[in-house]
N, C-alpha and C positions, 0 to 999 in steps of 0.2 A: 744205676743203669749199666753198671759193669765197665765204666770209664775209669781209666787209673792214669795217676800223675807219670808224665814221661821223665825218666832218671836223667837225660841229658839236658833239660832246660835249665834257666838261672833261678827261677822262683816257681811258686806253685798257686795252683787256684785254691780258692776256699769255698766249703760247700756251707752256705749260710742262709738264713732268712730273717725275716723282720726283727724276730725276738732275739737272734744271735749275731747281729751285726757288730763288727768292732766298733766301739766307740770312738776309736782312734783316727778311723779312716777319714780320709779327706773330706772337706765339707762339699755339698753340690756335686758328689759324685754317686754312680751307681743306683740301682733301683731302691724304691722304698718298700718293695714287696715282689714275689716271684710275678708270673704271667696271670696268676688266678685272682691276684689282688689280695689274697688272706696273708697276716701274718705267720701262719703256720708253713706254708709253701716255699720249698727250698729252689734255690739257683745257685750256680758256681759264680765266684766273685774274682777279679783280681785288681788289686791298687795299682795304678799304672803313674801316680805320682811319686813324689820321693819315698823310698830310695832308688826307685827305677831309674835306669839310665839308657838311653838310645842304644839299641840291640838288645836287650833282655828279651827273654821268651820265656812264657809260660804255656806248656803244651799239657793237654787232654789227649790221651790216646783211646779210642773206641776198642771195643772186643771185635775179635775177627768177625767178619760177615761173609758168606759166601756168596758173593755176587758175580755170578758166572756170565750174567747177562751183558751185553755190550753197553746198555744204559741202565742207570740207577738213579735213585731219587733219595735225597737227603735232606730233613727237615727241621728246623730248630728256631727258637725266638732268641735275639739279641737285645741285650739293652746298652749301648755305647753312649755314655752321659759324662760329660766332664772338660775340663781344660786339656789335660794330657792323654788324650786317649790316641793310642796309637793303631794297629791293625788287627784285624779279627780274620784270619785265614784257614781255609777247608783245604787240607790237602789229603789226597788219597795214595796209599801204599797198597801195591799190588804185590802178592806174595809173590808171583814168578818172577817179579823186578827186584827181589832183595830189600835194601834199605832206599830205594829210590822212591823220593815223594812226588806227586804230581799235583802241581796248584790248581785247584778246582774252581776255586772262589774267595774272593777278599773285599775287604770295605775298611776304609780308613776315616778317622776324625770323628768328632762329635756328632751324635745323631738325634740328640735331644731327650728331654727325660721321660722317655715312654719306651715300652717294649714294640719291638717290630717282628 
């Protein structure tokens, strides 16, 4: 969908599906499939257990959107399952504000083995 890895983060997201999951990923973490429930469907995944450390960040950057309206809507599914879940944050960067990110939404901790 045009998202790219942020070059200033500590580690990267991985595009995977049920057929390409890393067999060494931590047990009892992550989704078994994407939101469709089919093994061919892809999702973005990060391992939050070792070797991750407190403060590590993995960031995806969206394409530039022309959001000139005062209000905007962002929609996505998330799956936050596992013992070492940190926080999922949505930041908004306005072109006219340079590199200043505005915190728009956040969720932390284990939310169960289901897509939300």
